[in-house]
C-alpha positions in Angstrom: -8.1 -6.4 13.9 -9.8 -5.1 10.7 -13.5 -4.5 11.4 -16.0 -4.8 8.6 -17.6 -1.5 9.6 -17.1 1.3 12.1 -13.5 1.9 11.3 -14.2 2.8 7.7 -16.4 5.7 6.9 -16.9 8.9 4.9 -16.0 12.1 6.6 -18.5 14.4 4.9 -15.7 16.3 3.2 -15.1 14.0 0.2 -12.7 11.6 1.8 -13.0 8.0 2.8 -11.5 7.4 6.3 -9.6 4.3 7.5 -9.3 4.8 11.2 -7.0 2.9 13.6 -8.1 2.9 17.2 -6.6 1.6 20.5 -9.3 -0.7 21.7 -9.7 -4.3 22.6 -11.5 -6.5 20.2 -11.4 -10.3 20.0 -8.1 -10.5 21.8 -6.5 -7.7 19.8 -5.4 -4.4 21.2 -6.1 -2.3 18.1 -8.8 -2.0 15.4 -8.6 -0.6 11.9 -10.0 -0.9 8.4 -9.0 -2.6 5.2 -10.9 -2.7 1.9 -10.2 -4.3 -1.5 -11.7 -4.7 -4.9 -11.4 -8.6 -5.1 -15.1 -9.1 -5.5 -15.7 -6.1 -7.8 -12.7 -5.2 -9.9 -9.8 -7.3 -11.2 -7.7 -6.3 -14.2 -4.4 -6.5 -15.9 -2.3 -3.5 -16.8 -3.1 0.2 -16.6 -2.4 3.2 -14.4 -3.5 2.8 -10.8 -3.6 6.0 -8.8 -4.8 7.2 -5.4 -4.7 10.5 -3.6 -4.1 9.8 0.1 -3.1 11.5 3.3 -1.1 9.1 5.6 -0.9 9.3 9.4 2.3 9.7 11.3 3.2 7.7 14.4 5.3 4.8 15.5 3.7 1.4 14.5 1.4 2.8 11.8 1.6 1.2 8.4 -0.8 2.6 5.7 -0.6 1.1 2.3 -2.1 1.2 -1.2 -1.2 -2.1 -3.0 -2.3 -4.9 -5.3 -2.5 -8.7 -5.1 -2.6 -11.2 -7.9 -6.2 -12.3 -8.3 -5.2 -16.0 -8.5 -4.7 -15.7 -4.7 -8.5 -15.9 -4.6 -8.4 -19.3 -6.3 -5.9 -20.7 -3.8 -2.5 -19.8 -5.3 -0.4 -18.9 -2.2 1.5 -15.7 -1.7 4.0 -14.7 -3.0 3.5 -17.0 -6.1 0.5 -14.8 -7.1 2.6 -11.6 -7.0 2.2 -8.4 -5.0 2.6 -4.8 -6.2 3.0 -2.3 -3.4 2.3 1.1 -4.9 2.7 2.9 -1.6 3.8 1.8 1.9 4.5 4.3 4.6 6.1 3.6 8.0 4.7 6.1 10.6 7.9 6.7 12.5 9.7 7.6 9.2 7.5 10.5 8.1 9.7 11.8 5.2 9.9 8.5 3.2 7.5 6.2 1.4 8.2 2.9 -0.5 7.2 1.1 -3.6 8.0 -2.7 -3.9 7.3 -5.9 -5.8 7.1 -9.3 -4.2 7.4 -12.7 -5.9 8.7 -16.2 -5.0 12.4 -15.2 -5.7 12.2 -11.8 -3.9 9.7 -11.1 -1.2 9.3 -9.8 2.4 12.3 -7.8 3.4 14.0 -8.9 0.1 11.3 -7.5 -2.1 12.4 -5.6 -5.3 11.7 -1.9 -4.8 12.9 1.5 -3.4 12.3 4.2 -0.9 12.0 7.9 -1.7 11.3 11.3 -0.3 9.7 14.5 -1.4 12.1 16.9 -3.3 12.2 19.3 -0.4 12.6 16.6 2.3 9.4 17.6 4.1 7.1 15.2 5.9 4.9 13.1 3.5 2.4 12.8 6.3 1.8 16.6 6.3 -0.7 16.6 3.5 -2.3 14.7 0.6 -0.2 13.1 -2.1 -0.9 11.1 -5.2 0.7 7.7 -5.7 0.5 5.9 -9.0 1.8 2.8 -10.8 1.8 2.5 -14.6 2.0 -1.2 -15.4 2.4 -3.1 -18.6 4.2 -6.2 -19.9 7.6 -4.5 -19.9 7.6 -3.1 -16.3 6.0 -0.9 -13.7 6.7 2.8 -13.3 5.9 4.1 -9.8 5.4 7.9 -9.2 4.6 10.3 -6.3 2.8 13.5 -7.3 3.6 13.0 -10.9 7.3 12.5 -10.3 8.8 9.2 -11.2 10.4 7.6 -8.1 11.1 3.9 -9.1 11.0 1.8 -12.2 10.8 -2.0 -12.1 12.0 -3.1 -15.5 10.9 -6.6 -16.4 14.2 -7.6 -18.1 16.3 -6.3 -15.2 14.2 -8.0 -12.6 14.4 -11.4 -14.4 18.1 -11.1 -15.0 19.0 -10.1 -11.5 16.3 -11.3 -9.1 14.0 -13.9 -10.6 10.8 -14.5 -12.6 8.3 -11.7 -13.4 4.9 -12.9 -12.1 2.7 -9.9 -12.9 1.1 -10.7 -16.3 -2.4 -11.5 -15.1 -5.3 -9.9 -13.2 -4.7 -8.1 -9.9 -7.1 -6.4 -7.4 -6.4 -3.3 -5.3 -6.2 -3.0 -1.5 -6.2 0.0 0.8 -5.4 -0.6 4.5 -4.1 1.0 7.7 -2.2 -1.6 9.6 -1.1 -1.2 13.2 2.2 -3.0 14.2 3.8 -5.8 12.2 7.4 -6.8 11.5 8.4 -3.6 9.6 7.1 -0.8 11.7 7.1 -2.7 15.0 4.5 -1.9 17.7 3.0 1.5 18.6 4.3 3.3 21.6 2.9 5.7 24.1 3.4 8.6 21.7 1.4 7.0 18.8 -1.8 9.0 18.3 -5.1 7.2 18.4 -7.4 7.4 16.7 -5.2 7.8 13.6 -6.7 8.3 10.2 -5.7 7.5 6.6 -7.7 9.7 4.3 -8.5 8.7 0.7 -9.6 11.4 -1.6 -9.9 9.1 -4.7 -8.8 5.9 -6.4 -8.7 5.8 -10.1 -7.7 3.3 -12.8 -6.8 4.3 -16.4 -6.7 1.7 -19.1 
């Protein structure tokens, strides 16, 4: 369960914290935090960047992503489009993922890629900067300034399906617990677990 307060706070050292806890709330076994810019910032194209430290542990699923703003007006997912700048699965600490979701390619069939650090070390060991540079021709994803995946519009449309990203989007940061991809936590998953956000920046 995402709580409106309590699980999201500043740590006094310049970071915003999204904290997942093992605690019962309204029939759920875990609480965490999620925030988005839907009511404050929606835009089309630019460079979207965040410096984040992700937590390690089975069942943890931190993410930095974007949703098509027409979702707010009732257009259902995935028709509004989704841009996942960073997803991290806590039991796979050396890999992260960047993915696009649309009607013709979504869920486990999304268009994207996984990648590791050049030295193969744990991504969860420190802060890293994820970014997406997005325009009408495609989206370049990067980790710490190193290009890791490019979604070329022409390639996507010729091999997978329509490009649905030429409109306003808003940003989301969340730390999920469980779900289809990571599966449930286990006895070894550390709680509380923290996703630390140093900054989020948009360049246009």
